[in-house]
C-alpha positions as CSV (number, residue, x, y, z in Angstrom):
1,M,-37.9,154.6,-63.1
2,Q,-39.9,157.5,-62.2
3,M,-42.6,156.3,-65.2
4,E,-43.0,153.1,-63.1
5,Q,-43.6,154.4,-59.9
6,S,-46.3,156.7,-61.1
7,I,-48.1,154.4,-62.4
8,A,-47.9,151.3,-59.7
9,H,-51.2,152.0,-57.9
10,G,-53.1,151.7,-61.3
11,V,-54.5,154.5,-63.9
12,E,-57.7,155.0,-65.2
13,V,-57.4,154.8,-69.2
14,I,-58.6,158.0,-70.0
15,A,-59.2,159.1,-73.5
16,P,-56.8,162.2,-74.9
17,K,-58.8,164.4,-77.2
18,R,-57.4,163.3,-80.3
19,H,-59.0,159.6,-81.4
20,L,-56.2,156.9,-82.3
21,V,-55.3,154.5,-84.5
22,F,-53.7,151.2,-83.3
23,A,-51.7,148.6,-85.5
24,Y,-51.9,145.7,-83.0
25,Y,-49.5,142.2,-84.6
26,V,-49.6,139.3,-82.7
27,S,-47.1,136.0,-83.4
28,G,-48.4,133.6,-85.0
29,H,-47.6,131.1,-82.4
30,G,-50.5,129.5,-80.6
31,F,-53.5,131.2,-78.8
32,G,-51.2,132.4,-75.9
33,H,-49.9,135.7,-77.3
34,A,-53.6,136.7,-79.0
35,T,-55.3,135.9,-75.3
36,R,-53.0,138.3,-73.4
37,V,-53.0,140.7,-76.4
38,V,-57.1,140.9,-75.6
39,E,-57.1,143.2,-72.2
40,V,-54.9,145.6,-73.5
41,V,-56.9,146.2,-76.6
42,R,-60.3,146.0,-74.6
43,H,-58.7,148.9,-72.3
44,L,-58.1,151.0,-75.6
45,I,-61.0,150.1,-77.4
46,L,-62.8,151.7,-74.1
47,A,-61.0,154.9,-74.4
48,G,-62.2,154.9,-78.0
49,H,-59.7,154.2,-80.2
50,D,-59.7,152.0,-83.3
51,V,-57.5,148.8,-82.9
52,H,-56.4,146.8,-86.1
53,M,-55.4,143.3,-85.2
54,V,-52.7,141.7,-87.4
55,T,-53.1,138.1,-86.5
56,G,-54.1,134.8,-87.9
57,A,-55.9,133.8,-84.8
58,P,-59.5,133.2,-85.0
59,D,-61.7,136.1,-84.2
60,F,-63.8,134.2,-80.9
61,V,-60.3,134.7,-79.1
62,F,-60.8,138.6,-79.0
63,T,-64.9,138.8,-80.1
64,S,-65.7,136.5,-76.8
65,E,-64.2,139.8,-74.9
66,I,-64.7,142.6,-77.1
67,Q,-67.7,143.6,-79.0
68,S,-66.9,146.8,-81.2
69,P,-67.0,148.2,-84.5
70,R,-64.1,149.7,-83.5
71,L,-62.2,146.5,-83.2
72,L,-61.0,145.7,-87.1
73,F,-59.2,142.4,-88.1
74,R,-56.5,141.7,-90.7
75,K,-55.8,138.0,-91.6
76,V,-52.0,138.0,-92.0
77,V,-48.8,136.3,-90.0
78,L,-46.1,137.1,-90.5
79,D,-44.1,135.0,-88.1
80,C,-44.1,131.2,-87.0
81,G,-42.8,131.0,-83.6
82,A,-41.8,127.7,-82.8
83,V,-43.0,124.9,-85.1
84,Q,-44.1,122.4,-82.9
85,A,-45.0,118.4,-83.5
86,D,-47.6,118.3,-80.6
87,A,-48.5,119.9,-77.6
88,L,-44.4,119.5,-76.0
89,T,-42.3,118.8,-79.0
90,V,-40.9,121.5,-80.6
91,D,-38.5,121.3,-83.9
92,P,-35.7,123.8,-84.1
93,I,-34.6,123.9,-87.3
94,A,-38.3,123.4,-88.7
95,S,-38.8,126.8,-87.1
96,L,-36.1,128.6,-87.9
97,E,-36.5,127.4,-91.5
98,K,-40.7,128.2,-91.4
99,Y,-39.3,131.8,-90.3
100,S,-37.0,132.3,-92.9
101,Q,-39.4,131.6,-95.6
102,M,-42.3,133.5,-94.1
103,S,-39.7,137.1,-92.9
104,V,-36.0,136.7,-94.1
105,L,-36.5,135.5,-97.8
106,P,-39.8,137.9,-98.8
107,R,-38.4,140.5,-96.3
108,A,-38.3,143.4,-99.0
109,S,-42.3,142.7,-100.6
110,V,-43.6,141.7,-97.1
111,L,-41.9,145.3,-95.5
112,A,-43.5,147.3,-98.6
113,T,-46.9,145.7,-97.8
114,E,-47.4,146.3,-94.2
115,I,-45.6,150.1,-94.6
116,Q,-48.4,150.9,-97.6
117,W,-50.9,149.4,-94.9
118,L,-49.7,151.5,-92.0
119,N,-50.0,154.2,-94.0
120,S,-53.5,153.6,-95.4
121,I,-54.7,153.3,-91.9
122,K,-52.8,156.4,-90.7
123,A,-51.5,154.3,-87.8
124,D,-50.6,156.3,-84.9
125,L,-48.6,153.6,-82.8
126,V,-47.4,149.9,-83.7
127,I,-48.0,147.4,-81.2
128,S,-46.1,144.4,-81.7
129,D,-46.6,140.6,-79.8
130,V,-43.9,140.2,-80.5
131,V,-43.9,140.3,-84.1
132,P,-39.8,141.7,-85.4
133,I,-40.7,142.7,-88.7
134,A,-43.7,144.9,-87.5
135,C,-41.2,147.3,-85.8
136,R,-38.5,147.6,-88.6
137,A,-41.9,148.1,-91.1
138,A,-43.2,150.7,-88.4
139,A,-39.8,152.4,-88.6
140,D,-39.4,152.6,-92.1
141,A,-43.1,154.0,-92.1
142,G,-42.2,156.5,-89.7
143,I,-44.6,155.7,-87.2
144,R,-43.1,154.9,-83.6
145,S,-43.9,151.3,-82.0
146,V,-43.5,149.3,-79.1
147,C,-43.4,145.4,-78.0
148,V,-45.7,144.2,-75.3
149,T,-44.3,140.9,-74.0
150,N,-42.0,138.8,-71.8
151,F,-39.7,137.2,-73.8
152,S,-38.8,137.6,-77.3
153,W,-38.1,135.4,-80.6
154,D,-34.5,136.3,-80.4
155,F,-33.7,134.6,-77.1
156,I,-35.8,131.6,-77.9
157,Y,-34.2,131.2,-81.7
158,A,-30.7,131.3,-79.7
159,E,-31.0,127.8,-78.4
160,Y,-32.2,126.8,-82.0
161,V,-29.2,127.8,-83.9
162,M,-26.9,125.8,-81.4
163,V,-28.6,122.8,-82.7
164,A,-29.4,124.0,-86.4
165,G,-26.4,125.1,-87.6
166,S,-24.7,128.8,-87.5
167,H,-26.1,129.0,-91.2
168,Y,-28.7,130.3,-89.1
169,R,-27.2,132.8,-87.1
170,S,-28.2,135.9,-89.9
171,V,-31.9,134.8,-89.2
172,L,-31.1,135.4,-85.2
173,Q,-29.2,138.9,-86.1
174,Q,-32.3,140.3,-88.1
175,I,-34.7,139.5,-85.8
176,A,-32.9,141.5,-82.6
177,E,-32.1,144.4,-85.5
178,D,-36.1,144.4,-86.0
179,Y,-36.6,144.5,-82.2
180,S,-34.3,146.8,-82.0
181,H,-36.6,150.0,-84.0
182,S,-39.2,149.7,-81.3
183,E,-39.2,152.7,-78.5
184,F,-39.1,150.2,-75.9
185,V,-40.6,146.8,-74.6
186,I,-43.3,146.8,-72.1
187,R,-42.2,144.1,-70.2
188,L,-44.6,141.3,-68.7
189,P,-43.7,139.3,-65.5
190,G,-41.9,136.3,-65.7
191,Y,-39.6,137.5,-68.3
192,S,-36.4,136.5,-69.7
193,P,-33.5,138.6,-71.1
194,M,-34.2,141.2,-74.1
195,P,-31.2,142.7,-74.8
196,A,-32.4,143.7,-77.8
197,F,-34.6,146.3,-77.4
198,R,-33.7,149.7,-76.1
199,G,-36.1,150.4,-73.2
200,V,-38.1,149.0,-70.5
201,I,-41.6,149.9,-68.5
202,D,-42.1,146.9,-66.0
203,V,-46.3,146.2,-65.9
204,P,-47.9,143.9,-63.2
205,L,-49.9,140.7,-64.9
206,V,-51.8,141.0,-67.6
207,V,-54.5,138.4,-67.3
208,R,-58.3,138.1,-68.6
209,R,-61.5,139.2,-66.5
210,L,-64.0,136.7,-65.9
211,H,-67.6,136.5,-66.9
212,K,-69.1,133.6,-64.9
213,S,-68.5,132.8,-61.0
214,R,-67.5,129.4,-59.8
215,E,-70.6,128.3,-59.4
216,E,-72.0,129.4,-62.3
217,V,-69.5,128.0,-64.1
218,R,-69.9,124.1,-62.4
219,K,-73.2,124.4,-62.4
220,D,-72.8,124.8,-66.4
221,L,-71.1,121.8,-66.6
222,G,-73.0,119.7,-64.3
223,V,-69.9,119.5,-61.5
224,P,-70.7,119.8,-58.2
225,D,-68.6,122.3,-55.5
226,D,-67.4,119.4,-53.6
227,V,-65.9,117.3,-56.3
228,K,-62.5,118.2,-57.7
229,L,-62.0,119.2,-61.2
230,V,-58.9,119.4,-63.4
231,I,-58.6,121.5,-65.9
232,F,-56.3,119.8,-69.1
233,N,-55.0,123.0,-70.9
234,F,-52.2,122.2,-73.6
235,G,-52.5,125.5,-75.5
236,G,-55.3,124.7,-77.7
237,Q,-54.9,121.2,-77.5
238,V,-57.1,120.7,-74.3
239,C,-57.8,117.0,-73.7
240,G,-56.3,116.8,-77.4
241,A,-59.5,114.2,-78.5
242,S,-61.2,114.3,-81.6
243,D,-64.6,115.5,-82.1
244,N,-65.5,111.9,-83.2
245,Q,-63.8,110.6,-80.4
246,E,-65.6,109.2,-77.3
247,L,-63.9,110.0,-73.8
248,P,-63.5,108.1,-70.8
249,P,-65.7,108.8,-68.0
250,N,-65.8,112.1,-66.0
251,F,-64.0,113.8,-68.6
252,I,-66.1,116.5,-70.0
253,K,-65.3,117.6,-74.1
254,L,-64.9,121.8,-73.8
255,A,-66.1,123.6,-77.2
256,K,-63.5,124.8,-78.8
257,D,-64.4,128.6,-78.0
258,V,-64.8,128.0,-74.7
259,Y,-63.5,130.9,-71.6
260,T,-60.9,129.7,-70.2
261,P,-60.4,132.4,-67.4
262,D,-63.6,130.9,-66.0
263,L,-62.7,127.6,-66.1
264,I,-59.5,127.8,-64.1
265,A,-61.5,129.6,-61.9
266,A,-63.6,127.2,-61.0
267,S,-61.2,124.5,-61.1
268,D,-59.4,122.9,-58.4
269,C,-56.1,122.1,-60.3
270,M,-54.3,122.5,-64.0
271,L,-52.6,119.8,-65.9
272,G,-50.5,121.4,-68.8
273,K,-47.5,123.2,-70.2
274,I,-46.1,126.4,-69.4
275,G,-46.7,129.5,-71.0
276,Y,-47.6,133.2,-70.2
277,G,-51.5,132.6,-70.7
278,T,-51.8,130.0,-68.4
279,V,-49.3,130.6,-65.8
280,S,-50.2,134.2,-65.2
281,E,-54.1,133.3,-65.1
282,A,-53.4,130.0,-62.6
283,M,-51.9,132.9,-60.5
284,A,-54.4,135.3,-60.5
285,Y,-57.0,132.9,-60.1
286,K,-54.9,130.7,-57.5
287,L,-54.9,127.7,-59.2
288,P,-52.5,125.2,-58.6
289,F,-50.6,124.0,-61.5
290,I,-49.4,120.9,-62.4
291,F,-46.6,121.7,-65.6
292,I,-44.9,119.1,-68.1
293,R,-42.1,120.7,-70.0
294,R,-41.3,121.5,-72.9
295,D,-38.4,121.0,-75.1
296,Y,-36.8,124.4,-76.5
297,F,-38.4,126.6,-75.0
298,N,-36.7,129.4,-73.0
299,E,-39.5,131.0,-71.8
300,E,-40.0,128.4,-69.4
301,P,-37.4,128.5,-66.8
302,Y,-38.5,132.3,-66.1
303,L,-42.3,131.4,-66.1
304,R,-41.5,128.3,-63.6
305,E,-39.5,130.0,-61.2
306,M,-42.6,132.9,-60.9
307,L,-45.1,130.1,-60.8
308,E,-42.9,128.5,-57.8
309,N,-42.2,131.6,-56.1
310,Y,-45.7,132.1,-55.2
311,Q,-46.0,128.4,-54.4
312,G,-48.8,127.7,-57.5
313,G,-46.8,125.0,-59.5
314,V,-45.7,121.0,-59.4
315,E,-43.6,119.7,-62.1
316,M,-44.6,116.3,-63.6
317,A,-41.9,114.5,-65.3
318,R,-43.1,113.7,-68.9
319,R,-42.6,109.7,-68.4
320,D,-45.0,109.9,-65.2
321,M,-47.6,111.7,-67.5
322,L,-47.4,109.5,-70.2
323,S,-47.3,106.1,-68.0
324,G,-50.4,107.5,-65.6
325,C,-48.8,108.0,-62.7
326,W,-50.6,111.5,-61.5
327,I,-52.2,110.7,-58.5
328,P,-48.9,111.7,-56.2
329,Y,-48.4,115.3,-58.3
330,L,-52.7,115.8,-58.0
331,E,-52.1,115.2,-54.6
332,R,-49.7,117.4,-53.7
333,A,-51.6,119.6,-56.7
334,V,-54.7,120.3,-54.6
335,N,-52.8,120.6,-50.9
336,L,-50.7,123.7,-52.3
337,K,-52.2,127.5,-51.0
338,P,-50.7,129.6,-54.2
339,C,-50.0,133.1,-52.8
340,Y,-50.1,135.4,-55.3
341,E,-51.2,139.1,-54.1
342,G,-49.6,141.5,-56.9
343,G,-51.4,143.4,-59.5
344,T,-53.4,141.9,-62.2
345,N,-54.3,144.9,-64.0
346,G,-51.2,145.0,-66.4
347,G,-53.4,145.2,-69.9
348,E,-54.7,148.4,-68.3
349,L,-51.7,150.2,-67.2
350,A,-50.1,149.1,-70.6
351,A,-53.0,150.7,-72.3
352,H,-52.1,153.8,-70.6
353,I,-48.4,153.6,-71.4
354,L,-49.6,152.7,-75.3
355,Q,-51.8,155.6,-75.6
356,D,-49.1,158.2,-74.0
357,T,-46.6,157.0,-75.9
358,A,-49.0,157.2,-79.8
359,V,-50.0,161.0,-78.8
360,G,-46.2,161.8,-78.4
361,K,-45.3,161.8,-74.9
362,N,-41.4,159.9,-73.5
363,C,-42.8,157.2,-71.4
364,V,-39.1,156.1,-71.0
365,L,-36.9,158.5,-69.5
366,D,-33.6,156.8,-69.8
367,K,-33.3,154.5,-72.3
368,T,-30.5,151.6,-72.1
369,K,-27.8,151.4,-74.7
370,V,-28.8,149.2,-78.1
371,R,-27.4,145.8,-77.7
372,R,-27.5,143.9,-81.0
373,L,-27.2,140.0,-80.5
374,L,-24.7,140.3,-83.6
375,D,-22.3,138.0,-81.7
376,V,-23.8,137.0,-78.6
377,M,-25.4,133.7,-78.7
378,V,-27.8,133.1,-75.8
379,P,-28.0,129.2,-74.6
380,G,-30.7,129.9,-72.1
381,C,-32.0,126.6,-70.3
382,Q,-32.6,123.3,-72.0
383,P,-34.9,120.8,-70.5
384,Q,-33.9,117.6,-70.6
385,K,-35.8,115.3,-73.4
386,V,-37.7,112.2,-72.1
387,P,-38.4,109.9,-74.9
388,G,-42.3,108.8,-75.1
389,N,-44.2,107.9,-77.8
390,D,-46.9,111.1,-78.2
391,I,-50.3,110.3,-77.3
392,L,-53.8,111.5,-76.7
393,V,-55.1,112.7,-72.7
394,P,-57.8,110.1,-73.0
395,D,-55.1,107.4,-73.7
396,W,-52.9,108.8,-70.7
397,H,-56.4,107.8,-68.6
398,T,-56.8,105.0,-69.8
399,L,-52.7,104.1,-68.7
400,A,-53.8,105.5,-65.3
401,E,-56.8,102.5,-64.7
402,N,-54.8,100.0,-66.4
403,K,-51.8,100.8,-64.4
404,L,-53.4,101.9,-60.3
405,G,-56.6,100.1,-60.9
406,L,-58.3,103.2,-61.0
407,H,-62.3,103.2,-62.0
408,N,-63.7,106.9,-61.0
């Protein structure tokens, strides 16, 4: 694709003569979508534009990196993503039911509200990561829309429908129909199939920049450079400890608004669940990643393949995590040599594409034929569920000590 070749070496985001207004819709699923949006928004703000964030994520996710009066917030959540009982357990039926209650049953009123709001702010472009109904609202308001993502919810929910029953099939159909109203998708590395979109532009990894050096972070934590540091990252459930819970020795409780990229770059290994944010930043900063699979999340096999392709991943069985059998995984992980040398400026390039699209440029030369998931079910990959009680990370540590006789 000619567009891809022209942007492959990186381009500074240069503001056009016209001031632009962007409406950026962010999925309500966890923090991962919000954290990757930050880098795209940062470049749009640097180019002098206004960005209205439609999100349920806390403001600090954005303001820790962007301080600007041009960054505006509207606390609205229009999708639910995957409903999880804990960091690793997804409830397929509850996910479909909640999405239906949020975006299907009140669809007419949601669309009317969004159309009115988009017109009130005079939005030049709607961006979605990756809220389906935002694309339809934009189309009905006469505004172009673009999605920025590595997966779409129709593909994730397809497996849920197989579990929940065919009466939820209409939810899947509606999501795919909504996505088909977008101009194209800016596709991030580690992507899964996204057949509902009409066109595709690929960009490199979108990762947040570092604020502090490895030495500065370790000094702040009181961890010497010759001590191995492992970061537990379970999507907003870091360490899983409550505010009043006493941690075992050698555990450090982090602030809720801690800037994760700095910690990743200062660590020797990460233990957590696979998601775009954790995988992309682990790859960018060459951090070995021990991961535990989630049930019912079809995004994972594609991110795992990317992670392992660059020699950065080790899978830990859930039963071993729960029983405290960690040492073999830790020893293997710290001896890995992650080798990703590709681009990490996907946020900058995505901002450039979005800016061009907002002023009317055609960024996709040849749009593929619209493929809507009306009659197609994509089963994806269903990880095997390992039975076990869900317990907190400090308890895992205690189990490890008891089983292996370790007292670090």
